C-alpha positions in Angstrom: -81.7 135.1 13.7 -82.1 138.2 11.7 -78.5 138.9 11.1 -78.1 135.2 9.5 -81.1 135.7 7.5 -79.9 139.0 5.9 -76.3 137.0 5.3 -78.0 134.5 3.8 -80.5 136.8 1.2 -77.2 138.7 0.4 -75.6 135.2 -0.7 -78.5 134.5 -2.5 -79.0 137.7 -4.5 -75.1 137.5 -5.1 -75.5 134.5 -6.6 -78.5 135.6 -8.6 -76.4 138.5 -9.8 -73.8 135.7 -11.4 -76.4 134.2 -12.6 -77.2 137.0 -14.4 -73.8 137.5 -16.0 -74.1 133.7 -17.0 -77.5 134.6 -18.6 -75.6 137.6 -20.5 -72.9 135.3 -22.1 -75.5 132.6 -22.7 -75.7 133.4 -26.6 -71.8 133.0 -27.1 -71.5 130.4 -24.8 -74.1 128.1 -27.0 -72.9 129.6 -30.1 -76.2 131.1 -30.9 -74.9 134.6 -31.4 -76.1 134.1 -35.2 -79.6 135.2 -34.2 -79.7 138.8 -33.1 -83.3 138.9 -31.2 -81.9 135.9 -29.4 -78.9 138.1 -28.5 -80.4 141.2 -27.4 -83.2 139.0 -25.2 -80.4 137.2 -23.4 -78.1 140.3 -23.1 -81.2 142.5 -22.0 -82.8 139.8 -19.6 -79.2 139.3 -17.9 -78.0 142.6 -17.6 -81.4 143.2 -15.9 -81.0 140.3 -13.5 -77.6 141.0 -12.9 -78.1 144.8 -11.8 -81.0 143.9 -9.7 -79.2 141.0 -8.0 -76.1 142.8 -7.2 -78.0 146.0 -6.2 -80.4 143.8 -4.0 -77.1 142.3 -2.4 -76.1 145.7 -1.2 -79.0 147.1 -0.2 -82.0 145.1 0.0 -85.6 146.5 -1.4 -88.7 144.3 -1.7 -89.1 146.1 -4.6 -86.2 144.8 -6.3 -86.7 141.1 -5.3 -89.9 141.1 -7.1 -88.5 143.0 -10.3 -85.7 140.3 -10.3 -88.5 137.7 -10.2 -90.4 139.2 -13.2 -87.3 139.6 -15.2 -86.5 135.9 -15.0 -83.6 135.8 -11.9 
């Protein structure tokens, strides 16, 4: 059971990292790159979620999961 849970947790963290990547690209995907505040918000938030998601997939720590939840992932 322990190994399955670790694999599932890693898969969810990878998915979260990919969603952070999508969030980073959202202003250009939705053609909202005109507003600089929206661009910086999406890029900063997406980069944070992406970094924490990929990092937690490699080496899980409880604080990474909480920081990711606070960041919006």
